[in-house]
N, CA, C and O of each residue as an XYZ file, in Angstrom:
900
protein
N      88.085    -17.092    -21.458
C      88.740    -16.875    -22.742
C      89.341    -15.478    -22.812
O      90.448    -15.299    -23.320
N      88.610    -14.487    -22.302
C      89.119    -13.113    -22.298
C      90.365    -13.012    -21.436
O      91.319    -12.318    -21.789
N      90.355    -13.716    -20.286
C      91.508    -13.714    -19.397
C      92.719    -14.328    -20.087
O      93.835    -13.827    -19.950
N      92.502    -15.407    -20.825
C      93.593    -16.052    -21.550
C      94.145    -15.123    -22.623
O      95.355    -15.065    -22.838
N      93.260    -14.400    -23.292
C      93.687    -13.436    -24.311
C      94.596    -12.378    -23.694
O      95.620    -12.010    -24.269
N      94.205    -11.892    -22.508
C      95.001    -10.850    -21.853
C      96.350    -11.397    -21.412
O      97.368    -10.716    -21.536
N      96.365    -12.622    -20.897
C      97.602    -13.212    -20.398
C      98.576    -13.510    -21.526
O      99.760    -13.185    -21.439
N      98.077    -14.122    -22.570
C      98.925    -14.504    -23.698
C      99.247    -13.303    -24.578
O     100.354    -13.195    -25.106
N      98.285    -12.407    -24.736
C      98.440    -11.280    -25.653
C      97.612    -11.526    -26.899
O      97.628    -12.624    -27.454
N      96.896    -10.516    -27.334
C      95.955    -10.704    -28.441
C      96.635    -11.148    -29.731
O      96.135    -12.043    -30.414
N      97.772    -10.534    -30.075
C      98.439    -10.892    -31.333
C      98.980    -12.316    -31.283
O      98.872    -13.068    -32.252
N      99.566    -12.678    -30.138
C     100.091    -14.037    -29.988
C      98.967    -15.056    -30.002
O      99.092    -16.127    -30.596
N      97.865    -14.714    -29.340
C      96.732    -15.631    -29.292
C      96.138    -15.822    -30.678
O      95.686    -16.917    -31.016
N      96.135    -14.786    -31.467
C      95.646    -14.926    -32.842
C      96.522    -15.898    -33.626
O      96.034    -16.671    -34.451
N      97.830    -15.843    -33.352
C      98.742    -16.782    -33.997
C      98.456    -18.217    -33.594
O      98.484    -19.126    -34.424
N      98.176    -18.414    -32.297
C      97.840    -19.757    -31.799
C      96.566    -20.261    -32.464
O      96.497    -21.410    -32.902
N      95.560    -19.395    -32.537
C      94.288    -19.789    -33.149
C      94.464    -20.099    -34.636
O      93.821    -21.006    -35.164
N      95.330    -19.348    -35.305
C      95.601    -19.612    -36.716
C      96.234    -20.988    -36.890
O      95.867    -21.747    -37.788
N      97.186    -21.294    -36.021
C      97.830    -22.611    -36.072
C      96.813    -23.715    -35.833
O      96.787    -24.708    -36.560
N      95.972    -23.543    -34.813
C      94.969    -24.568    -34.491
C      93.971    -24.745    -35.637
O      93.553    -25.862    -35.940
N      93.599    -23.639    -36.265
C      92.684    -23.734    -37.408
C      93.338    -24.480    -38.564
O      92.694    -25.295    -39.225
N      94.616    -24.204    -38.808
C      95.341    -24.891    -39.876
C      95.470    -26.377    -39.576
O      95.322    -27.217    -40.465
N      95.747    -26.694    -38.314
C      95.851    -28.097    -37.900
C      94.520    -28.810    -38.089
O      94.479    -29.965    -38.514
N      93.439    -28.120    -37.772
C      92.111    -28.708    -37.936
C      91.820    -29.005    -39.407
O      91.244    -30.041    -39.736
N      92.223    -28.089    -40.284
C      92.038    -28.303    -41.725
C      92.843    -29.513    -42.192
O      92.354    -30.337    -42.965
N      94.089    -29.609    -41.710
C      94.896    -30.772    -42.048
C      94.283    -32.040    -41.474
O      94.381    -33.110    -42.074
N      93.646    -31.917    -40.302
C      92.973    -33.061    -39.699
C      91.850    -33.582    -40.578
O      91.623    -34.789    -40.659
N      91.147    -32.665    -41.237
C      90.086    -33.079    -42.167
C      90.687    -33.908    -43.300
O      90.140    -34.944    -43.678
N      91.815    -33.445    -43.840
C      92.494    -34.182    -44.902
C      92.924    -35.557    -44.410
O      92.799    -36.550    -45.127
N      93.434    -35.609    -43.169
C      93.838    -36.890    -42.584
C      92.643    -37.819    -42.407
O      92.728    -39.009    -42.709
N      91.529    -37.277    -41.918
C      90.328    -38.086    -41.734
C      89.826    -38.669    -43.040
O      89.390    -39.819    -43.091
N      89.889    -37.866    -44.102
C      89.506    -38.350    -45.428
C      90.432    -39.473    -45.889
O      89.984    -40.478    -46.441
N      91.742    -39.284    -45.652
C      92.714    -40.306    -46.052
C      92.498    -41.600    -45.273
O      92.606    -42.693    -45.829
N      92.191    -41.468    -43.975
C      91.938    -42.653    -43.152
C      90.706    -43.401    -43.651
O      90.702    -44.631    -43.714
N      89.669    -42.659    -44.003
C      88.449    -43.285    -44.534
C      88.752    -44.016    -45.839
O      88.281    -45.132    -46.056
N      89.538    -43.384    -46.703
C      89.905    -43.997    -47.981
C      90.707    -45.277    -47.768
O      90.582    -46.231    -48.537
N      91.545    -45.294    -46.705
C      92.372    -46.469    -46.408
C      91.580    -47.579    -45.731
O      92.117    -48.658    -45.481
N      90.307    -47.323    -45.430
C      89.470    -48.334    -44.804
C      89.560    -48.381    -43.295
O      89.125    -49.352    -42.676
N      90.123    -47.336    -42.690
C      90.231    -47.281    -41.230
C      88.925    -46.746    -40.662
O      88.480    -45.671    -41.064
N      88.296    -47.474    -39.730
C      87.012    -47.020    -39.184
C      87.155    -45.721    -38.404
O      88.245    -45.381    -37.944
N      86.055    -45.002    -38.260
C      86.080    -43.695    -37.611
C      86.585    -43.770    -36.182
O      87.329    -42.891    -35.746
N      86.194    -44.808    -35.441
C      86.619    -44.911    -34.038
C      88.135    -45.071    -33.933
O      88.761    -44.496    -33.042
N      88.731    -45.857    -34.848
C      90.184    -46.030    -34.840
C      90.881    -44.743    -35.277
O      91.937    -44.385    -34.753
N      90.286    -44.068    -36.224
C      90.785    -42.777    -36.685
C      90.883    -41.795    -35.513
O      91.890    -41.104    -35.360
N      89.837    -41.737    -34.690
C      89.811    -40.818    -33.548
C      90.801    -41.235    -32.464
O      91.437    -40.382    -31.846
N      90.935    -42.545    -32.229
C      91.905    -43.014    -31.239
C      93.320    -42.605    -31.638
O      94.102    -42.157    -30.799
N      93.643    -42.758    -32.904
C      94.957    -42.340    -33.392
C      95.152    -40.838    -33.220
O      96.211    -40.384    -32.786
N      94.121    -40.075    -33.562
C      94.218    -38.616    -33.491
C      94.458    -38.128    -32.067
O      95.197    -37.166    -31.856
N      93.833    -38.789    -31.086
C      93.944    -38.350    -29.691
C      95.205    -38.880    -29.027
O      95.898    -38.133    -28.337
N      95.512    -40.158    -29.224
C      96.585    -40.787    -28.456
C      97.933    -40.785    -29.163
O      98.967    -40.904    -28.505
N      97.948    -40.655    -30.478
C      99.218    -40.497    -31.188
C      99.530    -39.010    -31.329
O     100.647    -38.576    -31.044
N      98.558    -38.244    -31.762
C      98.654    -36.783    -31.842
C      99.921    -36.345    -32.588
O     100.672    -35.487    -32.123
N     100.128    -36.948    -33.732
C     101.294    -36.619    -34.551
C     100.899    -36.769    -36.013
O     100.881    -37.874    -36.554
N     100.587    -35.655    -36.638
C     100.012    -35.685    -37.971
C     100.822    -36.428    -39.012
O     100.276    -37.256    -39.741
N     102.133    -36.145    -39.099
C     102.934    -36.757    -40.155
C     102.994    -38.271    -40.017
O     102.893    -38.990    -41.011
N     103.158    -38.764    -38.786
C     103.215    -40.214    -38.595
C     101.856    -40.862    -38.832
O     101.779    -41.994    -39.308
N     100.787    -40.146    -38.499
C      99.449    -40.691    -38.745
C      99.144    -40.747    -40.238
O      98.544    -41.709    -40.718
N      99.557    -39.718    -40.968
C      99.397    -39.738    -42.422
C     100.164    -40.916    -43.024
O      99.659    -41.613    -43.904
N     101.399    -41.131    -42.536
C     102.207    -42.235    -43.036
C     101.546    -43.575    -42.725
O     101.547    -44.486    -43.553
N     100.981    -43.685    -41.523
C     100.327    -44.932    -41.115
C      99.152    -45.267    -42.028
O      99.046    -46.390    -42.521
N      98.271    -44.295    -42.254
C      97.087    -44.581    -43.075
C      97.479    -44.826    -44.533
O      96.834    -45.613    -45.226
N      98.541    -44.152    -45.003
C      99.002    -44.389    -46.374
C      99.536    -45.808    -46.516
O      99.287    -46.480    -47.517
N     100.280    -46.260    -45.494
C     100.834    -47.612    -45.534
C      99.733    -48.661    -45.453
O      99.745    -49.641    -46.198
N      98.784    -48.453    -44.549
C      97.666    -49.392    -44.421
C      96.857    -49.429    -45.715
O      96.443    -50.496    -46.167
N      96.638    -48.267    -46.300
C      95.900    -48.205    -47.555
C      96.611    -48.918    -48.691
O      95.977    -49.387    -49.637
N      97.961    -48.999    -48.590
C      98.745    -49.679    -49.624
C      98.857    -51.175    -49.364
O      99.491    -51.896    -50.134
N      98.238    -51.645    -48.273
C      98.252    -53.075    -47.986
C      99.307    -53.528    -47.005
O      99.468    -54.730    -46.793
N     100.038    -52.594    -46.394
C     101.051    -52.954    -45.403
C     100.353    -53.396    -44.116
O      99.398    -52.744    -43.694
N     100.803    -54.491    -43.476
C     100.201    -54.910    -42.205
C     100.253    -53.781    -41.179
O     101.265    -53.086    -41.097
N      99.185    -53.576    -40.386
C      99.139    -52.460    -39.432
C     100.332    -52.389    -38.486
O     100.800    -51.297    -38.164
N     100.836    -53.552    -38.034
C     101.980    -53.538    -37.114
C     103.206    -52.932    -37.787
O     103.884    -52.086    -37.204
N     103.490    -53.362    -39.008
C     104.636    -52.816    -39.735
C     104.426    -51.337    -40.059
O     105.365    -50.542    -40.018
N     103.185    -50.984    -40.379
C     102.879    -49.577    -40.661
C     103.119    -48.717    -39.423
O     103.629    -47.601    -39.520
N     102.745    -49.251    -38.253
C     102.938    -48.512    -36.999
C     104.422    -48.344    -36.684
O     104.842    -47.280    -36.228
N     105.216    -49.385    -36.923
C     106.653    -49.303    -36.657
C     107.320    -48.284    -37.577
O     108.196    -47.529    -37.153
N     106.903    -48.272    -38.825
C     107.448    -47.294    -39.773
C     107.066    -45.871    -39.370
O     107.878    -44.949    -39.448
N     105.825    -45.713    -38.941
C     105.349    -44.389    -38.526
C     106.078    -43.893    -37.289
O     106.297    -42.693    -37.127
N     106.455    -44.832    -36.407
C     107.167    -44.441    -35.187
C     108.502    -43.784    -35.515
O     108.982    -42.940    -34.758
N     109.101    -44.167    -36.639
C     110.373    -43.571    -37.044
C     110.241    -42.069    -37.235
O     111.145    -41.306    -36.892
N     109.110    -41.651    -37.783
C     108.883    -40.225    -38.021
C     108.888    -39.450    -36.711
O     109.335    -38.304    -36.664
N     108.395    -40.069    -35.661
C     108.279    -39.377    -34.378
C     109.579    -39.336    -33.587
O     109.603    -38.800    -32.479
N     110.664    -39.892    -34.130
C     111.935    -39.822    -33.407
C     112.395    -38.382    -33.220
O     113.171    -38.091    -32.309
N     111.923    -37.480    -34.075
C     112.308    -36.073    -33.919
C     111.772    -35.484    -32.625
O     112.264    -34.457    -32.158
N     110.770    -36.127    -32.045
C     110.201    -35.635    -30.788
C     111.205    -35.724    -29.645
O     111.101    -34.978    -28.671
N     112.184    -36.635    -29.754
C     113.224    -36.705    -28.731
C     114.024    -35.405    -28.716
O     114.351    -34.878    -27.652
N     114.334    -34.896    -29.903
C     115.061    -33.627    -29.997
C     114.198    -32.493    -29.462
O     114.689    -31.624    -28.742
N     112.921    -32.498    -29.808
C     112.003    -31.486    -29.285
C     111.967    -31.529    -27.759
O     111.882    -30.496    -27.095
N     112.032    -32.752    -27.218
C     111.996    -32.901    -25.762
C     113.143    -32.180    -25.085
O     112.955    -31.550    -24.045
N     114.334    -32.268    -25.670
C     115.482    -31.552    -25.116
C     115.265    -30.042    -25.192
O     115.692    -29.303    -24.305
N     114.608    -29.591    -26.243
C     114.382    -28.155    -26.430
C     113.429    -27.584    -25.391
O     113.646    -26.484    -24.882
N     112.368    -28.335    -25.073
C     111.360    -27.806    -24.158
C     111.681    -28.071    -22.698
O     111.066    -27.487    -21.806
N     112.655    -28.961    -22.447
C     112.992    -29.294    -21.056
C     113.513    -28.085    -20.293
O     113.403    -28.021    -19.068
N     114.078    -27.129    -21.017
C     114.681    -25.971    -20.357
C     113.659    -25.025    -19.742
O     114.005    -24.232    -18.866
N     112.398    -25.094    -20.188
C     111.413    -24.154    -19.640
C     110.201    -24.821    -18.996
O     109.350    -24.126    -18.441
N     110.099    -26.141    -19.053
C     108.981    -26.824    -18.398
C     109.301    -27.110    -16.940
O     110.459    -27.329    -16.584
N     108.286    -27.109    -16.109
C     108.463    -27.417    -14.698
C     108.475    -28.921    -14.485
O     107.781    -29.667    -15.175
N     109.280    -29.355    -13.513
C     109.331    -30.773    -13.182
C     108.053    -31.185    -12.455
O     107.393    -30.361    -11.821
N     107.715    -32.465    -12.555
C     106.517    -32.962    -11.872
C     105.705    -33.867    -12.769
O     106.123    -34.217    -13.873
N     104.536    -34.242    -12.278
C     103.687    -35.169    -13.023
C     103.190    -34.589    -14.344
O     102.872    -35.326    -15.277
N     103.128    -33.268    -14.411
C     102.623    -32.642    -15.641
C     103.530    -32.902    -16.839
O     103.119    -32.696    -17.981
N     104.764    -33.354    -16.590
C     105.681    -33.626    -17.688
C     105.165    -34.737    -18.599
O     105.446    -34.754    -19.797
N     104.403    -35.670    -18.010
C     103.849    -36.746    -18.829
C     102.905    -36.174    -19.888
O     102.955    -36.558    -21.056
N     102.052    -35.258    -19.460
C     101.127    -34.636    -20.405
C     101.886    -33.738    -21.378
O     101.564    -33.681    -22.565
N     102.890    -33.041    -20.865
C     103.695    -32.172    -21.725
C     104.372    -32.982    -22.822
O     104.487    -32.528    -23.960
N     104.822    -34.189    -22.472
C     105.440    -35.065    -23.460
C     104.461    -35.479    -24.542
O     104.823    -35.578    -25.715
N     103.227    -35.720    -24.146
C     102.213    -36.117    -25.123
C     101.884    -34.973    -26.079
O     101.520    -35.210    -27.231
N     102.010    -33.749    -25.609
C     101.659    -32.581    -26.423
C     102.786    -32.119    -27.340
O     102.620    -31.146    -28.075
N     103.928    -32.801    -27.308
C     105.041    -32.393    -28.171
C     104.635    -32.480    -29.640
O     104.211    -33.533    -30.116
N     104.766    -31.391    -30.332
C     104.535    -31.369    -31.775
C     105.248    -30.155    -32.367
O     105.661    -29.250    -31.642
N     105.384    -30.151    -33.682
C     106.132    -29.087    -34.356
C     105.595    -27.699    -34.015
O     106.362    -26.776    -33.741
N     104.279    -27.565    -34.035
C     103.663    -26.246    -33.888
C     103.846    -25.685    -32.478
O     104.228    -24.526    -32.312
N     103.572    -26.513    -31.458
C     103.684    -26.051    -30.073
C     105.122    -25.680    -29.734
O     105.371    -24.671    -29.074
N     106.065    -26.497    -30.188
C     107.477    -26.215    -29.921
C     107.919    -24.950    -30.649
O     108.627    -24.120    -30.079
N     107.507    -24.803    -31.899
C     107.902    -23.625    -32.681
C     107.386    -22.338    -32.051
O     108.129    -21.364    -31.932
N     106.118    -22.327    -31.647
C     105.546    -21.124    -31.034
C     106.205    -20.805    -29.702
O     106.404    -19.637    -29.368
N     106.544    -21.839    -28.942
C     107.152    -21.614    -27.630
C     108.572    -21.067    -27.758
O     108.957    -20.156    -27.026
N     109.338    -21.614    -28.674
C     110.752    -21.257    -28.765
C     110.997    -19.849    -29.281
O     112.071    -19.293    -29.053
N     110.028    -19.260    -29.970
C     110.240    -17.891    -30.455
C     110.028    -16.862    -29.345
O     110.349    -15.686    -29.520
N     109.489    -17.300    -28.206
C     109.305    -16.393    -27.071
C     110.630    -16.202    -26.340
O     111.504    -17.067    -26.396
N     110.778    -15.080    -25.661
C     112.027    -14.789    -24.982
C     112.112    -15.331    -23.569
O     113.085    -15.999    -23.220
N     111.100    -15.052    -22.746
C     111.142    -15.428    -21.341
C     110.669    -16.863    -21.129
O     109.839    -17.386    -21.873
N     111.230    -17.482    -20.085
C     110.914    -18.888    -19.801
C     109.431    -19.086    -19.514
O     108.826    -20.036    -20.012
N     108.838    -18.194    -18.713
C     107.418    -18.323    -18.383
C     106.544    -18.210    -19.624
O     105.543    -18.916    -19.752
N     106.922    -17.327    -20.532
C     106.161    -17.168    -21.774
C     106.293    -18.411    -22.657
O     105.323    -18.847    -23.277
N     107.476    -18.963    -22.706
C     107.679    -20.192    -23.481
C     106.767    -21.297    -22.966
O     106.087    -21.976    -23.736
N     106.768    -21.459    -21.642
C     105.960    -22.524    -21.029
C     104.473    -22.298    -21.289
O     103.751    -23.237    -21.626
N     104.015    -21.065    -21.136
C     102.604    -20.746    -21.354
C     102.194    -21.024    -22.797
O     101.168    -21.658    -23.045
N     102.995    -20.550    -23.746
C     102.661    -20.751    -25.162
C     102.685    -22.226    -25.530
O     101.880    -22.684    -26.342
N     103.609    -22.967    -24.932
C     103.675    -24.403    -25.234
C     102.392    -25.102    -24.797
O     101.818    -25.883    -25.556
N     101.944    -24.823    -23.574
C     100.739    -25.471    -23.060
C      99.493    -25.030    -23.824
O      98.654    -25.860    -24.175
N      99.369    -23.744    -24.078
C      98.177    -23.241    -24.780
C      98.093    -23.836    -26.187
O      97.034    -24.298    -26.612
N      99.213    -23.820    -26.902
C      99.214    -24.365    -28.264
C      99.016    -25.872    -28.253
O      98.264    -26.411    -29.064
N      99.695    -26.553    -27.331
C      99.577    -28.009    -27.260
C      98.157    -28.468    -26.990
O      97.661    -29.387    -27.642
N      97.502    -27.829    -26.028
C      96.113    -28.191    -25.711
C      95.194    -27.833    -26.875
O      94.264    -28.573    -27.194
N      95.462    -26.691    -27.506
C      94.653    -26.294    -28.660
C      94.724    -27.315    -29.779
O      93.714    -27.617    -30.415
N      95.912    -27.848    -30.023
C      96.079    -28.861    -31.067
C      95.463    -30.189    -30.640
O      94.926    -30.923    -31.470
N      95.539    -30.499    -29.346
C      94.907    -31.716    -28.832
C      93.402    -31.702    -29.085
O      92.780    -32.755    -29.224
N      92.824    -30.515    -29.144
C      91.388    -30.378    -29.422
C      91.128    -30.290    -30.930
O      90.246    -30.972    -31.451
N      91.893    -29.453    -31.623
C      91.593    -29.166    -33.032
C      91.928    -30.319    -33.973
O      91.211    -30.542    -34.949
N      92.994    -31.048    -33.701
C      93.368    -32.150    -34.591
C      92.322    -33.274    -34.599
O      91.897    -33.683    -35.680
N      91.893    -33.786    -33.446
C      90.854    -34.821    -33.470
C      89.529    -34.332    -34.064
O      88.826    -35.093    -34.729
N      89.190    -33.056    -33.820
C      87.949    -32.529    -34.409
C      88.041    -32.569    -35.932
O      87.107    -33.005    -36.604
N      89.157    -32.117    -36.466
C      89.353    -32.167    -37.910
C      89.322    -33.593    -38.436
O      88.732    -33.864    -39.482
N      89.967    -34.515    -37.698
C      89.988    -35.918    -38.113
C      88.585    -36.503    -38.136
O      88.240    -37.268    -39.037
N      87.772    -36.141    -37.136
C      86.393    -36.641    -37.073
C      85.569    -36.113    -38.244
O      84.822    -36.861    -38.876
N      85.712    -34.825    -38.526
C      84.969    -34.230    -39.645
C      85.388    -34.885    -40.961
O      84.547    -35.215    -41.797
N      86.697    -35.069    -41.133
C      87.188    -35.708    -42.348
C      86.685    -37.130    -42.500
O      86.319    -37.560    -43.594
N      86.673    -37.865    -41.376
C      86.181    -39.235    -41.424
C      84.720    -39.309    -41.816
O      84.309    -40.208    -42.549
N      83.931    -38.352    -41.322
C      82.500    -38.353    -41.645
C      82.230    -37.869    -43.067
O      81.207    -38.206    -43.664
N      83.159    -37.072    -43.605
C      82.999    -36.581    -44.976
C      83.584    -37.542    -46.009
O      83.515    -37.293    -47.212
N      84.158    -38.640    -45.523
C      84.853    -39.564    -46.413
C      84.018    -40.064    -47.569
O      84.530    -40.255    -48.672
N      82.745    -40.276    -47.329
C      81.888    -40.765    -48.402
C      81.514    -39.692    -49.401
O      81.050    -39.993    -50.501
N      81.715    -38.432    -49.019
C      81.333    -37.310    -49.888
C      82.511    -36.838    -50.735
O      82.351    -36.508    -51.911
N      83.719    -36.808    -50.112
C      84.923    -36.357    -50.814
C      85.912    -37.521    -50.835
O      86.727    -37.638    -49.919
N      85.868    -38.367    -51.829
C      86.711    -39.551    -51.860
C      88.193    -39.275    -52.084
O      89.034    -40.105    -51.736
N      88.524    -38.126    -52.660
C      89.920    -37.812    -52.965
C      90.410    -36.670    -52.081
O      90.096    -35.513    -52.362
N      91.182    -36.960    -51.001
C      91.666    -35.909    -50.096
C      92.506    -34.856    -50.803
O      92.497    -33.688    -50.413
N      93.242    -35.264    -51.853
C      94.109    -34.313    -52.557
C      93.311    -33.198    -53.221
O      93.849    -32.133    -53.526
N      92.020    -33.454    -53.441
C      91.184    -32.451    -54.109
C      91.020    -31.194    -53.262
O      90.707    -30.129    -53.794
N      91.230    -31.304    -51.938
C      91.087    -30.140    -51.057
C      92.249    -29.163    -51.212
O      92.094    -27.962    -50.988
N      93.403    -29.681    -51.594
C      94.565    -28.818    -51.787
C      95.039    -28.135    -50.524
O      95.503    -26.996    -50.578
N      94.931    -28.824    -49.356
C      95.305    -28.189    -48.088
C      96.703    -28.585    -47.630
O      97.134    -28.175    -46.553
N      97.419    -29.378    -48.430
C      98.717    -29.886    -48.000
C      99.722    -28.784    -47.679
O     100.610    -28.972    -46.847
N      99.581    -27.631    -48.340
C     100.558    -26.556    -48.160
C     100.188    -25.592    -47.040
O     100.970    -24.694    -46.727
N      99.021    -25.753    -46.432
C      98.562    -24.796    -45.420
C      99.465    -24.806    -44.198
O      99.992    -23.766    -43.803
N      99.646    -25.984    -43.593
C     100.406    -26.063    -42.349
C     101.884    -25.737    -42.537
O     102.439    -25.014    -41.710
N     102.559    -26.238    -43.593
C     103.952    -25.829    -43.794
C     104.121    -24.321    -43.902
O     105.086    -23.763    -43.380
N     103.190    -23.662    -44.574
C     103.269    -22.204    -44.707
C     103.154    -21.523    -43.351
O     103.863    -20.554    -43.078
N     102.265    -22.025    -42.501
C     102.101    -21.464    -41.162
C     103.361    -21.686    -40.333
O     103.794    -20.788    -39.611
N     103.954    -22.876    -40.433
C     105.165    -23.179    -39.667
C     106.331    -22.285    -40.085
O     107.117    -21.850    -39.244
N     106.437    -22.017    -41.375
C     107.490    -21.118    -41.849
C     107.296    -19.722    -41.262
O     108.260    -19.078    -40.851
N     106.057    -19.262    -41.225
C     105.761    -17.941    -40.656
C     106.100    -17.891    -39.173
O     106.548    -16.861    -38.670
N     105.883    -19.015    -38.465
C     106.191    -19.068    -37.035
C     107.697    -19.064    -36.804
O     108.198    -18.365    -35.922
N     108.414    -19.849    -37.601
C     109.847    -20.024    -37.383
C     110.667    -18.822    -37.839
O     111.785    -18.622    -37.364
N     110.134    -18.032    -38.740
C     110.900    -16.926    -39.322
C     111.491    -15.967    -38.280
O     112.659    -15.597    -38.399
N     110.713    -15.549    -37.251
C     111.290    -14.622    -36.271
C     112.469    -15.203    -35.497
O     113.295    -14.454    -34.974
N     112.554    -16.539    -35.418
C     113.647    -17.163    -34.668
C     114.959    -17.143    -35.449
O     116.022    -17.358    -34.866
N     114.908    -16.891    -36.739
C     116.111    -16.867    -37.568
C     116.735    -15.477    -37.517
O     116.679    -14.717    -38.483
N     117.333    -15.162    -36.364
C     117.809    -13.809    -36.108
C     119.213    -13.550    -36.655
O     119.633    -12.397    -36.748
N     119.939    -14.604    -37.015
C     121.282    -14.415    -37.545
C     121.521    -15.369    -38.708
O     120.729    -16.277    -38.959
N     122.620    -15.146    -39.409
C     122.904    -15.943    -40.596
C     123.152    -17.406    -40.256
O     122.803    -18.298    -41.030
N     123.757    -17.651    -39.091
C     124.050    -19.031    -38.706
C     122.754    -19.825    -38.534
O     122.611    -20.918    -39.083
N     121.825    -19.277    -37.779
C     120.550    -19.961    -37.558
C     119.808    -20.169    -38.869
O     119.277    -21.248    -39.132
N     119.776    -19.123    -39.687
C     119.103    -19.241    -40.981
C     119.771    -20.301    -41.851
O     119.100    -21.036    -42.575
N     121.106    -20.372    -41.773
C     121.838    -21.370    -42.550
C     121.518    -22.791    -42.125
O     121.367    -23.683    -42.960
N     121.414    -22.996    -40.802
C     121.066    -24.325    -40.287
C     119.665    -24.720    -40.734
O     119.424    -25.859    -41.134
N     118.736    -23.754    -40.659
C     117.357    -24.023    -41.099
C     117.332    -24.388    -42.581
O     116.653    -25.334    -42.981
N     118.068    -23.642    -43.384
C     118.103    -23.915    -44.817
C     118.736    -25.275    -45.102
O     118.286    -26.002    -45.988
N     119.783    -25.616    -44.345
C     120.432    -26.914    -44.537
C     119.460    -28.049    -44.241
O     119.382    -29.025    -44.987
N     118.714    -27.908    -43.135
C     117.719    -28.920    -42.798
C     116.634    -29.026    -43.850
O     116.199    -30.124    -44.198
N     116.194    -27.867    -44.362
C     115.144    -27.859    -45.384
C     115.617    -28.532    -46.669
O     114.879    -29.301    -47.286
N     116.863    -28.235    -47.068
C     117.412    -28.846    -48.287
C     117.516    -30.359    -48.131
O     117.183    -31.106    -49.051
N     117.978    -30.809    -46.966
C     118.088    -32.250    -46.718
C     116.722    -32.925    -46.788
O     116.576    -33.995    -47.378
N     115.720    -32.283    -46.175
C     114.371    -32.860    -46.166
C     113.794    -32.947    -47.575
O     113.225    -33.968    -47.963
N     113.948    -31.863    -48.335
C     113.406    -31.841    -49.701
C     114.129    -32.851    -50.588
O     113.501    -33.538    -51.393
N     115.459    -32.939    -50.438
C     116.238    -33.867    -51.258
C     115.888    -35.322    -50.949
O     115.909    -36.178    -51.834
N     115.564    -35.589    -49.681
C     115.271    -36.968    -49.280
C     113.844    -37.388    -49.601
O     113.560    -38.580    -49.725
N     112.949    -36.420    -49.736
C     111.521    -36.730    -49.898
C     111.209    -37.715    -51.030
O     110.381    -38.604    -50.832
N     111.838    -37.594    -52.211
C     111.490    -38.535    -53.293
C     111.925    -39.974    -53.041
O     111.416    -40.894    -53.681
N     112.872    -40.182    -52.106
C     113.443    -41.525    -51.945
C     113.157    -42.158    -50.590
O     113.585    -43.286    -50.343
N     112.450    -41.469    -49.712
C     112.115    -42.033    -48.401
C     110.603    -42.095    -48.260
O     109.885    -41.419    -48.996
N     110.105    -42.910    -47.311
C     108.652    -42.979    -47.104
C     108.068    -41.622    -46.735
O     108.778    -40.741    -46.250
N     106.783    -41.463    -46.966
C     106.080    -40.218    -46.657
C     106.274    -39.859    -45.186
O     106.055    -40.692    -44.307
N     106.686    -38.613    -44.918
C     106.821    -38.148    -43.545
C     108.197    -38.324    -42.943
O     108.460    -37.795    -41.863
N     109.102    -39.062    -43.615
C     110.433    -39.303    -43.060
C     111.389    -38.156    -43.393
O     112.452    -38.043    -42.782
N     111.024    -37.311    -44.349
C     111.865    -36.177    -44.716
C     112.276    -35.306    -43.537
O     113.452    -34.959    -43.426
N     111.329    -34.930    -42.631
C     111.706    -34.123    -41.471
C     112.721    -34.802    -40.558
O     113.522    -34.128    -39.910
N     112.689    -36.138    -40.504
C     113.669    -36.867    -39.694
C     115.056    -36.722    -40.313
O     116.042    -36.545    -39.598
N     115.133    -36.798    -41.636
C     116.405    -36.628    -42.338
C     116.969    -35.232    -42.082
O     118.184    -35.051    -42.009
N     116.079    -34.247    -41.944
C     116.518    -32.870    -41.695
C     117.293    -32.741    -40.395
O     118.060    -31.793    -40.224
N     117.103    -33.684    -39.472
C     117.820    -33.636    -38.195
C     119.321    -33.829    -38.380
O     120.094    -33.605    -37.449
N     119.738    -34.240    -39.573
C     121.166    -34.380    -39.841
C     121.884    -33.041    -39.736
O     123.105    -32.995    -39.587
N     121.123    -31.948    -39.813
C     121.717    -30.616    -39.661
C     121.936    -30.247    -38.198
O     122.541    -29.217    -37.904
N     121.450    -31.075    -37.281
C     121.545    -30.771    -35.852
C     122.983    -30.590    -35.368
O     123.221    -29.703    -34.548
N     123.969    -31.394    -35.838
C     125.351    -31.172    -35.381
C     125.854    -29.753    -35.599
O     126.718    -29.288    -34.856
N     125.331    -29.055    -36.604
C     125.733    -27.665    -36.835
C     125.323    -26.780    -35.671
O     126.053    -25.866    -35.288
N     124.137    -27.058    -35.101
C     123.660    -26.299    -33.943
C     124.554    -26.567    -32.744
O     124.945    -25.641    -32.033
N     124.880    -27.844    -32.520
C     125.726    -28.215    -31.385
C     127.117    -27.611    -31.529
O     127.719    -27.189    -30.541
N     127.630    -27.570    -32.758
C     128.943    -26.975    -33.005
C     128.931    -25.496    -32.679
O     129.885    -24.976    -32.101
N     127.858    -24.818    -33.046
C     127.732    -23.386    -32.776
C     127.693    -23.125    -31.278
O     128.338    -22.198    -30.788
N     126.930    -23.946    -30.543
C     126.849    -23.772    -29.089
C     128.217    -23.973    -28.442
O     128.569    -23.276    -27.490
N     128.982    -24.928    -28.964
C     130.310    -25.191    -28.415
C     131.229    -24.007    -28.640
O     132.047    -23.679    -27.780
N     131.099    -23.360    -29.798
C     131.929    -22.195    -30.099
C     131.604    -21.016    -29.190
O     132.479    -20.220    -28.851
N     130.323    -20.913    -28.795
C     129.891    -19.778    -27.979
C     130.204    -19.958    -26.503
O     130.154    -18.991    -25.743
N     130.529    -21.192    -26.076
C     130.817    -21.457    -24.657
C     132.312    -21.461    -24.404
O     132.746    -21.667    -23.270
């Protein structure tokens, strides 16, 4: 652990640990929601480990809790994860080719990508992506397990008031990457689209709508080349 601290850097590692702690807290909320929806603990843990995508898992348990057939709930939840294709293009530039790409693909999530992309050097990006991704692979299921076991004690997940924890952390992570007005404008455009769509789309689909701002990024790259 000390060696990892030295390699990553103490301040950066503290940021990773903060993200993992926030993810774990959100995992508790998810575990509580899964328990409320009638999803058994073993299924809750399988989703947490093999799906490893908080927003789609929240959408799945909400749909199941509302009486939607699990297959339809899973298909709807998969829509939320379409943003991972865009993330894949972002991380492809610094990941090494080989069998490890399969695991790297499984670890794709907002937090790992955000922490990696704010780094300057390719090696640092790759290191931060793996460290954060593995950290979330551990912290999210742990939180989900704790939440599932606490389900009988705290029947209302909203009572924890943790919904704003992870978004606040993500904003803090992304802020250093907004180095110019163009980037900040694209981020704001995506945020406005997501917020505007939230009242009229299923839970968790707002971030997918935000991808409509992506052409602005591509246009900017074309202008610079």
